C-alpha positions in Angstrom: -10.0 23.3 -10.3 -9.9 21.9 -7.2 -7.0 21.1 -5.0 -6.6 18.8 -2.1 -4.1 18.8 0.5 -3.4 15.6 2.3 -0.7 15.4 5.5 0.2 12.1 7.1 1.8 12.3 10.4 3.5 8.2 11.0 4.5 6.8 13.4 7.9 4.6 13.2 8.3 2.5 16.6 11.6 1.2 16.8 13.1 2.6 13.8 16.9 2.7 14.4 18.4 4.0 11.3 17.7 6.8 8.3 18.4 3.4 6.2 15.3 1.9 7.9 12.8 4.6 7.7 14.0 4.9 4.0 12.9 1.5 3.8 10.2 1.5 6.1 8.7 4.8 3.6 8.7 2.4 1.3 9.2 4.8 -1.6 6.3 6.8 -1.4 7.5 9.4 -3.8 7.9 6.3 -6.9 4.4 5.0 -6.4 2.5 8.8 -5.8 4.7 10.4 -7.4 4.1 9.0 -10.5 0.2 9.8 -10.7 -0.1 12.9 -13.1 -2.4 14.6 -10.5 -0.3 14.4 -7.6 2.4 15.6 -5.8 4.1 14.7 -2.8 6.9 15.0 -0.8 8.3 14.8 3.0 7.2 17.3 5.1 8.4 17.1 8.1 10.2 15.4 11.0 13.3 15.1 9.1 15.5 14.3 11.5 13.5 11.9 13.9 13.7 8.3 13.2 10.6 7.2 14.9 8.0 9.7 13.3 7.6 10.9 9.5 5.1 13.4 8.2 4.3 13.3 4.3 1.8 15.9 2.4 0.0 15.3 -0.7 -1.2 17.3 -3.0 -3.7 16.3 -5.4 -5.4 18.3 -7.9 -8.9 17.8 -10.2 -11.8 19.4 -12.0 -13.9 18.3 -9.2 -13.8 18.7 -5.1 -15.0 14.5 -5.5 -12.4 13.6 -7.6 -10.2 15.3 -5.1 -11.3 13.2 -2.4 -11.3 10.3 -3.8 -7.4 10.4 -4.6 -6.8 11.8 -1.1 -8.5 8.8 0.3 -6.8 6.3 -2.1 -3.8 7.9 -1.0 -4.4 7.2 2.6 -6.4 3.6 2.4 -2.7 2.5 0.8 -0.7 4.0 3.2 -2.1 2.4 5.8 -2.1 -0.8 4.4 1.4 -0.7 3.0 3.5 1.2 5.3 5.3 -0.3 8.0 4.4 2.5 10.9 0.8 3.7 12.0 -1.0 6.9 10.7 -1.3 8.9 14.1 -3.2 11.7 12.4 -4.2 12.6 9.1 -5.6 16.3 8.3 -7.0 17.4 4.7 -7.7 20.9 3.1 -9.6 21.3 0.2 -8.8 24.7 -1.8 
């Protein structure tokens, strides 16, 4: 079993409230948490309105599948979230 961790630091310029922050992040739990091989959580920047940090853990039988899952997640977030990914870090276990 191979495991990968993707952590994204997202900038949300102009965000004025926690409600707006939740709306702009667009339900990442619902979209990615449904996948049986992926766990997701908001892991940092909980009290900052203009920033958010999310961590995704993916498990698969090969490291290539893990890398593919993490790349797919990062690409979807870059396309769908009303913010900008400032930093993405990956770790394979």
